[in-house]
Each structure stands twice: as structure tokens, then as C-alpha cells.
N, C-alpha and C positions, 0 to 999 in steps of 0.2 A: 658515494654521496646519497644514494637512495636509502642505504642502511641508516645513515645519520638522520635522514628525515623521519624514518620510522621510529627511531629512538626518541627523537624530539617530540613526535606526536604522542608517543606513549607517556612521556614526561609531562606533557601539557594537560593530560586528562586528570580531572580531580577525582578523589575517591568519593564514592557515593554513600558510604556508610558513615558512622559517627567516628569517635576517636579510635575505635578498633582495639586491637589487642587480641592475643591468642588465648584461648582457654587451655589449661594444662592438658586436657584430653584431646584437643584438636590436633589433627595431623596435617591439615592444609592451612597455610597461613591466611590471615584475614585479607580482605581486599586492600586495606590500608598498608599492611605489611608487605604485600606483593608489590604495590605501587612504590612504596619506599625503596624496596630492593631494586626495582627497575630504574627509578630515578637515580639511585646511588651508582648503579652500573653505567647509566648514561653519562653521568658526570665524570666517572672514572675514564670512560672512553673518550670524552671530550678532552680531558687532561692528556691522555696518551696521544691524541691527534694533534696536539700543539707542536709547533716547531721551534725549539726542541721540546720533546715530551716533558711534562711537568710531573714530578713525583708528588704524591699526595702530601708528603711531609713538607713540601715547599709551596703548597697551595695557599693562596691568600684571598682576601676579599676582591682584589682586582680580577683574579681568575673567575670568581663567582659572577662578578658583573659581566665579564666577557661571555660567560655561559648564558646568562639571562638575555643578553643582547642577541646572541646566536639563536636562541630559541624563538625570539620575536618573529623571525622570518616564517615560522610555521604556525603563527597565531591565526585565530579565526574571528577576532573581534575587530570590527571596523572602528578605527580611531581617526577622526577627521583632523586634518592639518589646519593650522590657524587661518590660512588663506582660502580655505574651502567655503563655498556658499552655504554648506550645511553644518558648518562648525557650530557647536552648541545646540543643535536640534536633536532631541531624543529619537524622533522618527522621521528621518529625511524622506521626502516624497519621491526621490529618484536616486539612481546609483551615482557614484562618483569614483574617482581614481585614488582616493585616499587609501593608505596601506592597512592591511590586516595585521593585528598585533596580538600578543598574548594578553589575555585579560588580567587585570590586577589580582583578582581572586585566585586565579590559577597560579600566578607567580608566588603569591603569598603562601598558598598551600604547599607548593613545591619547596620553597625555602624551609618551611616548617618540617617537612619530611626529611630534607637533606640535613638539616640541623640535627635532628634526632639520629639519623643514620651515621653522621660523622662521629658522634660520641659513642654509638653502639659498635663502631668499627675501630675503636681504640684512640680516637682523638680526644683531647682534653677540652673541657668546657671553656677554659681560659683562652685557648687558641683556635676556637671554632670559627672559621671564616664566614660561615653562614649566619653567625650571630653578631657580626660586627656592625658598628654604627653606620658604615658606608652602605651596607645592604638595607638597613632600616630607612635611611635617607632615600635611597633609590626607590624602594617600594612606595614610600610616601609620595615621592614626586610622580611616579607612574599613576598612583591612585588619583592625585589631584589633576594631572594632565588629562587622564581618560575621563574623569568626571566632567571637566569643563568641555572637552571636545564632544562628548555625547550628550551634553545638556542636562546632566544629572547634578542636582544641588549637592555640594560638598561642604561640610562644615568641619573645621578642625576641632579636635577635642581641646577643651580648655585645660590648662595646667591646674593641678590641684593646689590648694593653699598649703602652706607649710604646716606640719603637724602641731606645732606649738601655738599656732594662731587660732583662736576659737572663731567659729562662724557666728554671725549675728543671731541666728535662730537657736544655736546651742548654748548661748550664754545664760539662759534662764535655768534656774535650779529647780523649777517646778516640774514634778512628774506629770505625765499625761493623765488627763481625767477620764 
């Protein structure tokens, strides 16, 4: 169990660098590439530890969701429950018993790395369980929930207008002066 905790903690760390990528002359992988490999190995170990073990070829979005929920127990972000007196307060004045969770940003970065690793390890883009709608919905729900619980204003992005419908401002044919 201690090894599982170590693996989960490694997976929850975000890369410090940018998009990463190795230069052709580089012999050591970038921080991003190292993290992606650790995350991929952690997920593979998670699948092996399932009863019965799940082969990668049978992995689906439900397994990914189980993995994200498993990692939650090793989180470091206080997320107040709805009944907590500090719910919605960005800086509570005292400690409370609400659980620590994985931060949305960490989960989002993790899914991005695993999505890339899946395809780099022979998975097809069409069957990538990390790119499924269920994962996007889960991440959106976590983001909204954590924002509310921590008192951070959260605004949903508005859907873009259909491409065939001109905007009010763009209907003028006059060029800029």
C-alpha cells in the first residue's frame, strides 16, 4: 500500500516546465516526458492491481474515473463539503475536518499526459479512454465543485455561435480606419 501511495503522489505532481519535448541531442528526457512516463507506469500498475487485473486493451473511461477517484485520497487541496461552515470561503479562519483532494489543475494535467502516453504506447486516438466525454464531464464537475467549495468565482465558457451566423459587429463591410 505504501508503494501505491508513493506512485500516486508522483502522479499528482504537476510538471514545472512548459510543453516540454526532447531535443534530438538530449540524452535525458525532459521533466514533462519523465512525469508522463511515471504517470503511465502508475496507471498501468493501477490496472494490474484491479481484481481481476485489467489488460490495457480492455481499459475504458470507467477505469480512468476509478483511477482519478483513487488518487483523490492522496490530494493536498482542502475542498470544503457543502455542510461545512467554511464552504465557499477562500481563506477560512480555522481548520476543519473537510477532506483533502487532488486539485483540478493536477487532474487536468495528469489526464493530458496520460492521453498523450496512451497514443505514444500504441493506442489509437479513436479509442483513447483519456479523451472520452465522460472524462471531460468529470473534470468539469470537479472544477465547478472545487471552485464553489473554495469560494473562487467560476464562470462557464459560453458556447461559440455557429460559423454561418455573423456577429452583430462583423456585419459591417467597412474596413478599419
